[in-house]
TORKEPA-171572 format. One record per atom (N, C-alpha, C): residue number from 0; atom name; x, y, z. Coordinates in steps of 0.1 Angstrom, whole numbers. Layout:
% TORKEPA-171572
   resi   name      xx      yy      zz
    NUM     CA       X       Y       Z
...
% end
This chain:
% TORKEPA-171572
   resi   name      xx      yy      zz
      0      N     495    -186    -649
      0     CA     483    -181    -656
      0      C     473    -187    -644
      1      N     474    -201    -638
      1     CA     469    -211    -630
      1      C     469    -204    -616
      2      N     486    -199    -614
      2     CA     489    -195    -603
      2      C     483    -179    -600
      3      N     481    -173    -607
      3     CA     478    -159    -607
      3      C     462    -158    -604
      4      N     456    -170    -611
      4     CA     438    -172    -606
      4      C     435    -178    -595
      5      N     446    -187    -592
      5     CA     446    -188    -578
      5      C     448    -179    -565
      6      N     460    -170    -567
      6     CA     459    -159    -557
      6      C     446    -150    -559
      7      N     441    -150    -569
      7     CA     427    -138    -574
      7      C     418    -145    -563
      8      N     414    -158    -566
      8     CA     401    -163    -558
      8      C     405    -166    -543
      9      N     421    -170    -539
      9     CA     424    -170    -524
      9      C     422    -154    -521
     10      N     424    -146    -524
     10     CA     424    -132    -519
     10      C     410    -125    -520
     11      N     401    -133    -526
     11     CA     385    -130    -528
     11      C     382    -137    -517
     12      N     385    -152    -514
     12     CA     380    -159    -502
     12      C     381    -151    -490
     13      N     396    -147    -488
     13     CA     398    -140    -476
     13      C     392    -129    -473
     14      N     391    -120    -482
     14     CA     381    -106    -479
     14      C     369    -112    -477
     15      N     363    -120    -485
     15     CA     348    -122    -479
     15      C     344    -128    -466
     16      N     355    -139    -460
     16     CA     355    -141    -447
     16      C     358    -129    -440
     17      N     365    -122    -439
     17     CA     371    -109    -432
     17      C     359    -101    -432
     18      N     349     -99    -438
     18     CA     337     -90    -442
     18      C     323     -98    -431
     19      N     328    -110    -435
     19     CA     319    -121    -425
     19      C     320    -116    -407
     20      N     333    -120    -408
     20     CA     340    -116    -391
     20      C     337    -102    -390
     21      N     335     -93    -395
     21     CA     333     -80    -389
     21      C     321     -81    -390
     22      N     311     -85    -396
     22     CA     294     -85    -394
     22      C     291     -90    -382
     23      N     296    -102    -378
     23     CA     292    -112    -365
     23      C     298    -102    -353
     24      N     309     -96    -356
     24     CA     316     -87    -344
     24      C     303     -75    -338
     25      N     301     -69    -349
     25     CA     290     -58    -347
     25      C     278     -62    -345
     26      N     274     -76    -346
     26     CA     260     -81    -343
     26      C     262     -81    -328
     27      N     274     -88    -323
     27     CA     273     -92    -310
     27      C     275     -81    -302
     28      N     282     -69    -308
     28     CA     282     -59    -296
     28      C     272     -52    -297
     29      N     259     -50    -306
     29     CA     246     -46    -303
     29      C     239     -50    -295
     30      N     239     -43    -281
     30     CA     232     -50    -267
     30      C     217     -46    -266
     31      N     214     -36    -280
     31     CA     202     -30    -273
     31      C     191     -39    -275
     32      N     181     -45    -264
     32     CA     170     -53    -271
     32      C     161     -50    -276
     33      N     158     -58    -287
     33     CA     145     -53    -298
     33      C     133     -48    -290
     34      N     125     -39    -294
     34     CA     111     -38    -288
     34      C     114     -27    -280
     35      N     127     -23    -271
     35     CA     130     -15    -262
     35      C     135       1    -267
     36      N     129       5    -279
     36     CA     135      17    -284
     36      C     127      27    -279
     37      N     135      35    -274
     37     CA     127      49    -263
     37      C     133      48    -252
     38      N     137      33    -245
     38     CA     140      34    -231
     38      C     152      34    -227
     39      N     161      45    -235
     39     CA     174      47    -233
     39      C     174      54    -219
     40      N     188      51    -214
     40     CA     185      60    -200
     40      C     176      53    -188
     41      N     173      45    -187
     41     CA     162      36    -179
     41      C     171      28    -170
     42      N     186      25    -173
     42     CA     191      20    -165
     42      C     193      24    -150
     43      N     188      17    -142
     43     CA     188      22    -125
     43      C     178      27    -123
     44      N     166      25    -130
     44     CA     153      28    -131
     44      C     148      19    -120
     45      N     142      24    -104
     45     CA     139      18     -97
     45      C     118      16     -95
     46      N     114      20    -109
     46     CA     100      20    -109
     46      C      94       5    -111
     47      N      85       2     -99
     47     CA      79      -7     -99
     47      C      72     -15    -112
     48      N      68     -22    -116
     48     CA      63     -28    -126
     48      C      49     -33    -120
     49      N      41     -35    -132
     49     CA      28     -38    -128
     49      C      25     -49    -119
     50      N      36     -60    -124
     50     CA      35     -72    -115
     50      C      38     -70    -100
     51      N      48     -61    -103
     51     CA      56     -61     -88
     51      C      43     -53     -79
     52      N      38     -42     -84
     52     CA      28     -39     -75
     52      C      14     -44     -72
     53      N      13     -55     -82
     53     CA      -2     -64     -78
     53      C       2     -74     -69
     54      N      14     -76     -69
     54     CA      19     -84     -59
     54      C      20     -80     -42
     55      N      23     -64     -42
     55     CA      22     -59     -30
     55      C       9     -55     -29
     56      N       2     -56     -35
     56     CA     -12     -49     -33
     56      C     -18     -66     -31
     57      N     -18     -73     -33
     57     CA     -22     -89     -27
     57      C     -14     -88     -15
     58      N      -4     -86     -10
     58     CA       4     -88       3
     58      C      -5     -80      14
     59      N      -6     -67       6
     59     CA     -10     -57      15
     59      C     -26     -60      22
     60      N     -32     -67      11
     60     CA     -48     -72      12
     60      C     -49     -82      25
     61      N     -37     -94      24
     61     CA     -37    -102      31
     61      C     -32     -95      45
     62      N     -23     -89      48
     62     CA     -20     -83      61
     62      C     -29     -74      66
     63      N     -38     -68      59
     63     CA     -49     -61      67
     63      C     -59     -66      73
     64      N     -59     -80      65
     64     CA     -72     -87      73
     64      C     -65     -96      85
     65      N     -52    -101      83
     65     CA     -44    -104      94
     65      C     -43     -95     105
     66      N     -43     -81     102
     66     CA     -42     -73     113
     66      C     -54     -71     122
     67      N     -66     -71     109
     67     CA     -80     -67     120
     67      C     -84     -82     125
     68      N     -78     -94     121
     68     CA     -80    -105     133
     68      C     -70    -107     146
     69      N     -60     -94     145
     69     CA     -52    -101     155
     69      C     -41    -111     152
     70      N     -37    -117     139
     70     CA     -31    -127     141
     70      C     -17    -122     137
     71      N     -15    -108     131
     71     CA       0    -103     133
     71      C      -2     -90     141
     72      N      10     -84     144
     72     CA      15     -75     153
     72      C      20     -61     148
     73      N      20     -52     150
     73     CA      25     -42     146
     73      C      40     -39     157
     74      N      51     -39     146
     74     CA      65     -36     158
     74      C      67     -21     160
     75      N      65     -16     149
     75     CA      69      -1     150
     75      C      58       5     139
     76      N      58      20     141
     76     CA      54      31     128
     76      C      59      39     131
     77      N      64      45     120
     77     CA      77      59     116
     77      C      68      67     106
     78      N      67      81     108
     78     CA      64      88     100
     78      C      73      96      93
     79      N      73      95      76
     79     CA      84     102      70
     79      C      83     115      68
     80      N      96     122      61
     80     CA      93     134      64
     80      C      85     138      48
     81      N      78     128      39
     81     CA      72     130      26
     81      C      57     129      34
     82      N      53     121      45
     82     CA      41     125      49
     82      C      34     111      52
     83      N      45      99      45
     83     CA      38      82      47
     83      C      43      83      55
     84      N      38      71      62
     84     CA      38      60      74
     84      C      42      51      68
     85      N      56      43      77
     85     CA      61      29      74
     85      C      56      22      87
     86      N      49      10      87
     86     CA      42       0      97
     86      C      52     -10      94
     87      N      60     -16     105
     87     CA      67     -31     105
     87      C      56     -37     113
     88      N      54     -49     106
     88     CA      49     -61     111
     88      C      60     -69     120
     89      N      54     -81     128
     89     CA      61     -90     130
     89      C      65    -103     122
     90      N      55    -103     111
     90     CA      57    -114     100
     90      C      67    -108      91
     91      N      75     -97      93
     91     CA      86     -93      86
     91      C      86     -84      71
     92      N      70     -83      72
     92     CA      67     -74      61
     92      C      66     -60      65
     93      N      66     -48      55
     93     CA      65     -35      59
     93      C      54     -27      54
     94      N      44     -20      58
     94     CA      31     -18      52
     94      C      37       0      48
     95      N      29       0      36
     95     CA      37      16      33
     95      C      20      23      33
     96      N      17      34      41
     96     CA       6      40      43
     96      C       9      57      34
     97      N       1      58      22
     97     CA       8      69      15
     97      C       0      83      21
     98      N       7      93      20
     98     CA       1     104      24
     98      C     -13     109      16
     99      N     -19     116      19
     99     CA     -32     119      16
     99      C     -34     124      -2
    100      N     -25     130      -1
    100     CA     -22     138     -15
    100      C     -19     127     -23
    101      N     -15     115     -22
    101     CA     -13     107     -30
    101      C     -20      97     -36
    102      N     -35      97     -27
    102     CA     -43      87     -29
    102      C     -54      91     -36
    103      N     -50      91     -51
    103     CA     -63      97     -61
    103      C     -65      81     -64
    104      N     -80      80     -66
    104     CA     -87      72     -70
    104      C     -87      72     -84
    105      N     -85      58     -90
    105     CA     -85      54    -105
    105      C     -93      45    -111
    106      N     -99      44    -121
    106     CA    -112      41    -124
    106      C    -102      27    -131
    107      N     -89      23    -130
    107     CA     -85      13    -137
    107      C     -80       3    -125
    108      N     -77       5    -113
    108     CA     -76      -1    -103
    108      C     -89       0     -92
    109      N     -89     -13     -88
    109     CA     -99     -16     -80
    109      C     -94     -12     -63
    110      N    -100      -6     -58
    110     CA     -98      -2     -40
    110      C    -102      -9     -31
    111      N     -96     -17     -25
    111     CA    -103     -32     -19
    111      C    -104     -28      -2
    112      N    -113     -31       7
    112     CA    -115     -29      19
    112      C    -126     -38      26
    113      N    -130     -35      39
    113     CA    -139     -46      46
    113      C    -148     -39      51
    114      N    -161     -41      50
    114     CA    -176     -33      57
    114      C    -176     -33      68
    115      N    -187     -27      76
    115     CA    -190     -29      90
    115      C    -191     -42      94
    116      N    -196     -52      86
    116     CA    -201     -65      88
    116      C    -192     -76      89
    117      N    -175     -69      85
    117     CA    -167     -80      80
    117      C    -167     -85      67
    118      N    -175     -80      58
    118     CA    -175     -88      42
    118      C    -161     -80      37
    119      N    -157     -88      23
    119     CA    -148     -78      16
    119      C    -155     -71       8
    120      N    -152     -57       4
    120     CA    -159     -51      -5
    120      C    -146     -43     -16
    121      N    -151     -38     -26
    121     CA    -144     -30     -35
    121      C    -147     -19     -45
    122      N    -141     -10     -48
    122     CA    -147       1     -54
    122      C    -140       0     -67
    123      N    -145       1     -76
    123     CA    -137       1     -92
    123      C    -150       9    -103
    124      N    -143      20    -107
    124     CA    -152      26    -118
    124      C    -164      33    -111
    125      N    -160      36     -97
    125     CA    -171      47     -86
    125      C    -182      38     -83
    126      N    -178      27     -84
    126     CA    -189      17     -74
    126      C    -185       8     -67
    127      N    -191       7     -51
    127     CA    -187      -1     -44
    127      C    -195     -14     -43
    128      N    -190     -24     -43
    128     CA    -197     -37     -43
    128      C    -191     -47     -34
    129      N    -198     -60     -30
    129     CA    -192     -68     -25
    129      C    -183     -80     -34
    130      N    -172     -79     -26
    130     CA    -166     -94     -35
    130      C    -174    -107     -31
    131      N    -176    -114     -43
    131     CA    -183    -125     -45
    131      C    -175    -138     -43
    132      N    -180    -147     -37
    132     CA    -175    -161     -39
    132      C    -177    -170     -53
    133      N    -170    -179     -51
    133     CA    -177    -190     -65
    133      C    -189    -191     -69
    134      N    -199    -195     -56
    134     CA    -212    -196     -53
    134      C    -219    -185     -55
    135      N    -213    -171     -55
    135     CA    -223    -160     -58
    135      C    -227    -152     -42
    136      N    -220    -153     -34
    136     CA    -223    -150     -20
    136      C    -212    -141     -19
    137      N    -215    -131     -11
    137     CA    -203    -120      -4
    137      C    -194    -129       3
    138      N    -181    -125       3
    138     CA    -170    -132       7
    138      C    -165    -126      20
    139      N    -166    -133      31
    139     CA    -164    -129      45
    139      C    -148    -127      46
    140      N    -146    -114      49
    140     CA    -131    -110      52
    140      C    -126    -113      67
    141      N    -136    -110      79
    141     CA    -133    -116      95
    141      C    -140    -128     100
    142      N    -138    -130     109
    142     CA    -146    -141     115
    142      C    -157    -136     121
    143      N    -157    -124     121
    143     CA    -169    -117     130
    143      C    -178    -117     123
    144      N    -178    -122     111
    144     CA    -191    -124      99
    144      C    -196    -134     104
    145      N    -193    -142     109
    145     CA    -198    -157     117
    145      C    -196    -167     105
    146      N    -189    -167      98
    146     CA    -186    -177      87
    146      C    -170    -182      83
    147      N    -169    -187      78
    147     CA    -151    -192      73
    147      C    -149    -178      63
    148      N    -135    -175      67
    148     CA    -131    -163      59
    148      C    -127    -167      48
    149      N    -121    -158      37
    149     CA    -114    -160      25
    149      C    -103    -148      26
    150      N     -92    -151      18
    150     CA     -80    -142      16
    150      C     -78    -143      -1
    151      N     -86    -130      -6
    151     CA     -86    -128     -23
    151      C     -73    -126     -27
    152      N     -69    -129     -39
    152     CA     -60    -125     -48
    152      C     -67    -117     -60
    153      N     -55    -108     -64
    153     CA     -63    -101     -77
    153      C     -50    -103     -86
    154      N     -60    -102     -97
    154     CA     -48     -99    -111
    154      C     -56     -95    -124
    155      N     -49     -90    -133
    155     CA     -54     -84    -146
    155      C     -56     -97    -153
    156      N     -69    -101    -156
    156     CA     -68    -113    -165
    156      C     -65    -112    -179
    157      N     -66    -125    -188
    157     CA     -60    -124    -202
    157      C     -69    -116    -213
    158      N     -80    -114    -205
    158     CA     -89    -103    -215
    158      C     -91     -89    -209
    159      N     -81     -89    -201
    159     CA     -82     -74    -197
    159      C     -90     -69    -185
    160      N     -99     -81    -174
    160     CA    -106     -75    -166
    160      C     -98     -78    -154
    161      N    -102     -71    -147
    161     CA     -95     -77    -129
    161      C    -102     -87    -126
    162      N     -96     -96    -121
    162     CA    -103    -111    -115
    162      C     -97    -110     -99
    163      N    -108    -121     -91
    163     CA    -103    -123     -80
    163      C    -102    -138     -77
    164      N     -94    -143     -71
    164     CA     -94    -159     -68
    164      C     -90    -160     -51
    165      N     -98    -170     -46
    165     CA     -96    -173     -33
    165      C     -87    -186     -32
    166      N     -83    -193     -38
    166     CA     -77    -203     -40
    166      C     -64    -204     -51
    167      N     -65    -195     -60
    167     CA     -52    -193     -70
    167      C     -55    -199     -84
    168      N     -68    -207     -83
    168     CA     -70    -215     -96
    168      C     -83    -209    -101
    169      N     -92    -206     -94
    169     CA    -105    -204    -101
    169      C    -105    -191     -95
    170      N    -109    -182    -108
    170     CA    -107    -163    -109
    170      C    -123    -160    -117
    171      N    -124    -153    -109
    171     CA    -140    -147    -111
    171      C    -135    -131    -118
    172      N    -143    -128    -125
    172     CA    -142    -113    -131
    172      C    -149    -105    -122
    173      N    -143     -93    -123
    173     CA    -147     -78    -113
    173      C    -151     -68    -123
    174      N    -164     -67    -121
    174     CA    -166     -55    -130
    174      C    -167     -58    -144
    175      N    -170     -48    -157
    175     CA    -178     -50    -168
    175      C    -169     -43    -177
    176      N    -159     -34    -171
    176     CA    -150     -26    -179
    176      C    -134     -34    -182
    177      N    -132     -38    -190
    177     CA    -114     -40    -195
    177      C    -107     -30    -192
    178      N     -95     -31    -189
    178     CA     -84     -18    -184
    178      C     -73     -22    -192
    179      N     -66     -10    -195
    179     CA     -59     -12    -207
    179      C     -47      -4    -200
    180      N     -48       3    -192
    180     CA     -34      14    -187
    180      C     -29      16    -171
    181      N     -34       2    -167
    181     CA     -30       0    -155
    181      C     -13      -3    -149
    182      N      -5       0    -161
    182     CA       6       1    -161
    182      C      10      18    -156
    183      N       2      26    -161
    183     CA       7      39    -160
    183      C       0      48    -145
    184      N      -2      41    -137
    184     CA     -11      40    -124
    184      C       2      38    -114
    185      N       3      53    -102
    185     CA      13      51     -93
    185      C      10      40     -83
    186      N      19      36     -74
    186     CA      18      26     -65
    186      C      12      25     -55
    187      N       9      43     -52
    187     CA      -2      43     -42
    187      C     -17      41     -47
    188      N     -18      40     -60
    188     CA     -33      34     -65
    188      C     -36      22     -62
    189      N     -28      16     -54
    189     CA     -28       3     -55
    189      C     -32      -5     -40
    190      N     -30       6     -31
    190     CA     -30       7     -16
    190      C     -45       5     -10
    191      N     -47      -2       0
    191     CA     -60      -2       6
    191      C     -59       6      18
    192      N     -49      14      20
    192     CA     -49      21      33
    192      C     -49      35      29
    193      N     -60      40      40
    193     CA     -64      56      35
    193      C     -57      63      48
    194      N     -57      60      58
    194     CA     -42      68      65
    194      C     -42      60      81
    195      N     -32      66      92
    195     CA     -32      63     103
    195      C     -28      71     113
    196      N     -30      66     124
    196     CA     -27      81     135
    196      C     -26      69     148
    197      N     -15      74     153
    197     CA      -8      69     166
    197      C     -10      74     179
    198      N     -14      65     189
    198     CA     -11      75     202
    198      C      -3      68     211
    199      N      10      79     209
    199     CA      26      74     218
    199      C      22      69     230
    200      N      13      80     238
    200     CA       9      77     255
    200      C       2      65     254
    201      N      -8      57     245
    201     CA     -14      45     248
    201      C      -5      33     241
    202      N       2      38     232
    202     CA       9      30     225
    202      C       1      22     211
    203      N      -8      28     207
    203     CA     -22      21     200
    203      C     -18      30     186
    204      N     -24      22     174
    204     CA     -23      26     160
    204      C     -38      21     156
    205      N     -44      36     150
    205     CA     -53      30     142
    205      C     -50      31     124
    206      N     -56      22     120
    206     CA     -54      22     104
    206      C     -70      24      98
    207      N     -71      35      90
    207     CA     -82      36      82
    207      C     -82      33      69
    208      N     -91      27      62
    208     CA     -92      18      45
    208      C    -100      29      38
    209      N     -94      27      27
    209     CA     -98      37      14
    209      C    -111      32      12
    210      N    -117      20      13
    210     CA    -132      15      11
    210      C    -139       5      22
    211      N    -147       8      24
    211     CA    -153       0      32
    211      C    -153       8      49
    212      N    -163       4      55
    212     CA    -161      12      72
    212      C    -153       4      80
    213      N    -145      -2      81
    213     CA    -136      -6      90
    213      C    -123      -1      93
    214      N    -123       0     106
    214     CA    -111       5     110
    214      C    -101      -8     120
    215      N     -88      -3     118
    215     CA     -80     -12     126
    215      C     -75      -7     136
    216      N     -78     -14     144
    216     CA     -71      -8     157
    216      C     -60     -16     167
    217      N     -46     -16     165
    217     CA     -40     -24     172
    217      C     -27     -17     183
    218      N     -25     -26     190
    218     CA     -13     -23     199
    218      C       2     -19     192
    219      N       9     -13     193
    219     CA      22     -10     190
    219      C      31     -19     202
    220      N      37     -30     196
    220     CA      48     -33     205
    220      C      58     -30     210
    221      N      65     -24     200
    221     CA      77     -18     202
    221      C      89     -27     201
    222      N     103     -25     197
    222     CA     113     -32     193
    222      C     125     -33     204
    223      N     122     -18     212
    223     CA     134     -12     219
    223      C     149      -9     213
    224      N     147      -6     197
    224     CA     155      -3     190
    224      C     154       9     186
    225      N     169      12     180
    225     CA     170      29     175
    225      C     163      31     167
    226      N     157      45     166
    226     CA     150      51     153
    226      C     157      46     139
    227      N     173      47     141
    227     CA     181      51     126
    227      C     179      33     122
    228      N     180      22     132
    228     CA     178       8     128
    228      C     164       7     123
    229      N     154      13     127
    229     CA     141       9     125
    229      C     136      13     113
    230      N     146      26     109
    230     CA     142      32      97
    230      C     151      24      86
    231      N     163      16      89
    231     CA     169      12      79
    231      C     161      -1      74
    232      N     160      -9      90
    232     CA     153     -20      82
    232      C     138     -21      76
    233      N     130      -9      76
    233     CA     119      -7      70
    233      C     120       0      59
    234      N     133       2      52
    234     CA     136      10      38
    234      C     130      24      37
    235      N     134      31      51
    235     CA     127      43      48
    235      C     133      53      40
    236      N     123      63      34
    236     CA     133      74      30
    236      C     140      80      36
    237      N     139      83      50
    237     CA     147      89      57
    237      C     158      84      62
    238      N     164      71      60
    238     CA     173      62      63
    238      C     185      69      65
    239      N     191      73      72
    239     CA     206      73      71
    239      C     218      64      73
    240      N     216      54      75
    240     CA     225      42      76
    240      C     232      39      64
    241      N     241      39      57
    241     CA     250      34      44
    241      C     244      17      47
    242      N     250      13      56
    242     CA     247      -4      60
    242      C     241      -7      71
    243      N     241     -19      76
    243     CA     237     -23      87
    243      C     246     -27      97
    244      N     263     -21      94
    244     CA     270     -24     102
    244      C     270     -11     111
    245      N     264      -2     112
    245     CA     263       9     121
    245      C     245      11     123
    246      N     244      10     138
    246     CA     231      13     143
    246      C     233      14     154
    247      N     245      13     164
    247     CA     245      13     177
    247      C     248      -5     183
    248      N     253      -1     197
    248     CA     256     -15     199
    248      C     244     -26     197
    249      N     243     -39     192
    249     CA     231     -45     189
    249      C     220     -42     187
    250      N     219     -28     176
    250     CA     212     -22     174
    250      C     200     -13     184
    251      N     210     -12     195
    251     CA     201      -5     205
    251      C     193     -12     215
    252      N     194     -23     213
    252     CA     186     -33     219
    252      C     189     -33     233
    253      N     205     -34     234
    253     CA     208     -39     250
    253      C     220     -26     253
    254      N     219     -24     262
    254     CA     229     -13     271
    254      C     248     -19     264
    255      N     255      -9     259
    255     CA     267     -15     258
    255      C     275     -22     272
    256      N     283     -30     271
    256     CA     292     -38     285
    256      C     301     -24     290
    257      N     307     -25     302
    257     CA     314     -18     303
    257      C     327     -25     301
    258      N     336     -20     292
    258     CA     348     -27     288
    258      C     357     -28     300
    259      N     357     -18     310
    259     CA     369     -18     320
    259      C     363     -32     329
    260      N     352     -33     330
    260     CA     346     -47     338
    260      C     349     -58     331
    261      N     354     -59     320
    261     CA     356     -71     311
    261      C     370     -74     313
    262      N     379     -63     320
    262     CA     396     -65     319
    262      C     400     -57     310
    263      N     392     -48     302
    263     CA     402     -41     294
    263      C     409     -29     300
    264      N     419     -22     296
    264     CA     426     -10     301
    264      C     431      -3     292
    265      N     434       7     296
    265     CA     439      21     291
    265      C     455      19     284
    266      N     457      16     273
    266     CA     477      18     268
    266      C     476      30     264
    267      N     491      33     266
    267     CA     498      44     258
    267      C     504      38     246
    268      N     502      41     237
    268     CA     503      33     225
    268      C     518      41     221
    269      N     522      49     225
    269     CA     537      57     222
    269      C     548      53     228
    270      N     545      49     245
    270     CA     553      39     250
    270      C     558      29     242
    271      N     547      21     235
    271     CA     552       8     231
    271      C     559      10     219
    272      N     559      24     213
    272     CA     567      24     199
    272      C     581      28     204
    273      N     587      32     216
    273     CA     595      38     221
    273      C     610      25     220
% end
């Protein structure tokens, strides 16, 4: 009787642990993150996040200021088949100037620019105003304003207002309306650039802004490289190179050397096989 009871209890324990083990395996194989229901099929989605486009927005604003001051130079300017321009700078950045039909102003995103006097301005909720410093004065963007310049950074604060800072620690509220739908806006809504025109004969480029009267006129330095390589470096949608291994000899910067002058000669491989 004791042996029968022992076998019964042992069988029950084995069954219990088997069920626990199966439950643990099922839990481990469920890799779906909680809170992401409805996002199936998003693997490989290259849509930028809000933080990505705000980082790009801040970088574009800083590059815009540096271009206007002549502190960075334009290396190449390429127009894509979709109507956008890619402007490669000598600091390693590439500006995207979106096609006109993409530049729809959104009430939830400030459009940043520079006015005729060299001060920062922005448009938000249909109103254009000066960016102000912590002491309540208009913030100079260019040295032509006759004062020290400021480089703004932007973010959506914890209370869902747009904020600006000039040192990364003190933040000033912009506007009086909270924004809740920033993540729905396309990347073009965050761009400060309205368009650009190139004069190939003069080798110049003019960039207009979406806010403010300032126009940026600059020289296109050129790199002496092939168009294929330039589009690859800039991440152009028209890029045809699979990787950087093919772009011409040294990317087209110098003429390929004469192989015969280096001592190379033609050999008949079939003769060596006989």
